[in-house]
C-alpha positions as CSV (number, residue, x, y, z in Angstrom):
1,M,-26.1,-9.5,-6.9
2,S,-25.5,-5.7,-6.1
3,T,-23.8,-6.9,-2.7
4,V,-21.3,-8.9,-4.4
5,G,-21.0,-6.2,-7.2
6,N,-20.1,-3.7,-4.6
7,N,-17.9,-6.0,-2.7
8,T,-15.9,-6.8,-5.8
9,S,-15.4,-3.1,-6.6
10,I,-14.3,-2.3,-3.2
11,I,-11.9,-5.4,-3.1
12,N,-10.6,-4.3,-6.5
13,N,-9.8,-0.9,-5.3
14,L,-7.6,-2.6,-2.5
15,I,-6.3,-4.9,-4.9
16,E,-4.8,-1.8,-7.0
17,I,-3.6,0.2,-4.2
18,N,-1.9,-2.9,-2.7
19,N,-0.4,-3.5,-6.3
20,D,0.4,0.4,-6.2
21,R,2.1,-0.3,-2.6
22,V,4.4,-3.1,-4.0
23,A,5.4,-1.0,-7.1
24,G,6.3,1.9,-4.7
25,F,8.3,0.1,-2.4
26,E,10.3,-1.9,-5.2
27,K,11.1,1.5,-6.9
28,V,12.2,2.8,-3.6
29,I,14.2,-0.3,-2.6
30,A,16.1,-0.3,-6.1
31,D,17.1,3.6,-5.3
32,I,18.2,3.5,-1.8
33,D,21.9,3.9,-1.2
34,D,24.0,2.0,1.1
35,E,23.6,4.7,3.9
36,N,20.1,3.5,4.2
37,I,20.5,-0.1,3.5
38,D,18.4,-1.2,6.6
39,L,15.4,0.4,5.0
40,K,15.5,-2.1,2.1
41,S,14.6,-5.0,4.2
42,L,11.6,-3.1,6.0
43,F,10.4,-2.0,2.4
44,Q,10.9,-5.7,1.2
45,E,8.7,-6.9,4.2
46,F,6.2,-4.5,3.6
47,A,6.1,-5.2,-0.4
48,Q,5.6,-9.0,0.4
49,Q,2.8,-8.0,3.0
50,S,0.8,-6.3,0.0
51,R,1.6,-9.1,-2.2
52,K,0.0,-11.6,0.3
53,N,-2.8,-9.0,0.8
54,S,-3.5,-8.8,-3.0
55,Q,-3.7,-12.5,-3.1
56,E,-6.0,-13.0,-0.3
57,L,-8.4,-10.2,-1.8
58,S,-8.1,-12.1,-5.4
59,A,-9.2,-15.3,-3.7
60,I,-12.3,-13.5,-2.6
61,V,-13.4,-12.0,-5.9
62,G,-11.8,-14.6,-8.3
63,S,-14.5,-16.7,-9.0
64,V,-17.1,-13.9,-9.1
65,E,-15.7,-11.4,-11.3
66,E,-12.8,-10.0,-13.3
67,L,-10.0,-9.1,-11.2
68,E,-8.1,-5.9,-11.1
69,T,-4.5,-6.9,-11.5
70,G,-3.0,-3.2,-12.6
71,N,-2.2,-0.4,-10.5
72,S,-4.1,2.9,-10.2
73,V,-3.8,6.1,-12.0
74,S,-3.0,7.8,-8.7
75,G,-0.4,5.3,-7.9
76,A,1.5,5.8,-11.2
77,L,1.5,9.5,-10.3
78,H,2.9,9.1,-6.9
79,R,5.7,7.0,-8.3
80,A,6.3,9.5,-10.8
81,W,6.5,12.1,-8.1
82,I,9.1,9.8,-6.5
83,D,11.2,9.7,-9.5
84,V,11.1,13.6,-9.8
85,K,11.9,13.9,-6.1
86,S,14.9,11.6,-6.6
87,L,16.2,14.0,-9.3
88,F,16.3,16.9,-7.0
89,G,18.1,15.3,-3.9
90,G,15.1,13.9,-2.1
91,S,17.2,10.6,-1.2
92,D,18.1,11.5,2.4
93,R,16.5,9.3,4.9
94,A,13.9,11.7,6.1
95,S,12.7,12.4,2.7
96,I,12.5,8.6,1.7
97,L,10.4,8.1,5.1
98,S,8.3,11.0,4.5
99,E,7.6,9.6,0.8
100,A,6.7,6.4,2.3
101,E,4.6,7.6,4.8
102,R,2.5,9.3,2.3
103,G,2.2,6.2,0.5
104,E,0.9,4.6,3.8
105,D,-1.6,7.2,4.2
106,A,-2.9,6.7,1.0
107,I,-3.3,2.7,1.6
108,K,-4.5,3.5,5.1
109,K,-7.2,5.6,3.9
110,A,-8.5,3.2,1.3
111,Y,-8.8,0.3,4.0
112,Q,-10.5,2.8,6.1
113,E,-13.0,3.9,3.4
114,A,-13.6,0.0,2.5
115,L,-14.4,-0.4,6.0
116,S,-16.6,2.2,6.6
117,S,-18.5,1.8,3.5
118,G,-20.8,-0.7,5.3
119,E,-21.1,-2.8,2.1
120,L,-18.5,-5.7,2.8
121,L,-20.1,-8.9,3.5
122,P,-19.2,-10.5,7.0
123,D,-16.2,-12.5,5.8
124,V,-14.8,-10.0,3.5
125,T,-14.8,-7.7,6.4
126,S,-13.1,-10.0,8.4
127,T,-10.1,-10.2,6.0
128,V,-10.2,-6.5,5.2
129,S,-9.9,-5.6,9.0
130,K,-6.8,-8.0,9.4
131,Q,-5.2,-6.5,6.5
132,A,-6.2,-3.0,7.7
133,H,-4.5,-3.7,11.2
134,E,-1.5,-4.9,9.5
135,I,-1.2,-1.7,7.3
136,N,-1.9,0.6,10.3
137,S,1.2,-0.9,12.0
138,A,3.4,-0.6,9.0
139,H,2.6,2.8,8.9
140,D,3.3,3.4,12.5
141,K,6.7,2.0,12.0
142,I,7.7,4.1,8.9
143,K,6.2,7.3,10.7
144,A,8.2,6.6,14.0
145,L,11.3,5.9,11.7
146,R,10.7,9.3,9.8
147,D,10.2,11.3,13.2
148,I,13.6,9.8,14.5
149,A,15.2,10.8,11.0
150,K,13.8,14.1,11.4
151,A,15.2,14.6,14.8
């Protein structure tokens, strides 16, 4: 039963960070001005990606133990930092993308830690690996846009 328990804990952490990612992107989407309107559709796509990830992960642990449906403390702090930054003029394209990349770094790290834990069951590893690949692609897309904006 400890393997199932470890899997559930790891998966619940991934659900939390996906929930954080959705909330973070929704916050940024609401605050984006017309000058950066193209980022809205990209961020909506990534928020939807995390909703799908959470649903897939929830299905894995749903029948085993209680699901984590909230956001993490670090995610709440990250969103609060975004709020403070926007008050001080951090709403230009490069700032938006830099902050989005910071969030993507966090979720990318969480997936790497989950996969390197060696505690996931094979079918869970398959799902988490697929999601990690998608997260890495999203991170790379945001990083490339950030690099262009800084140039």
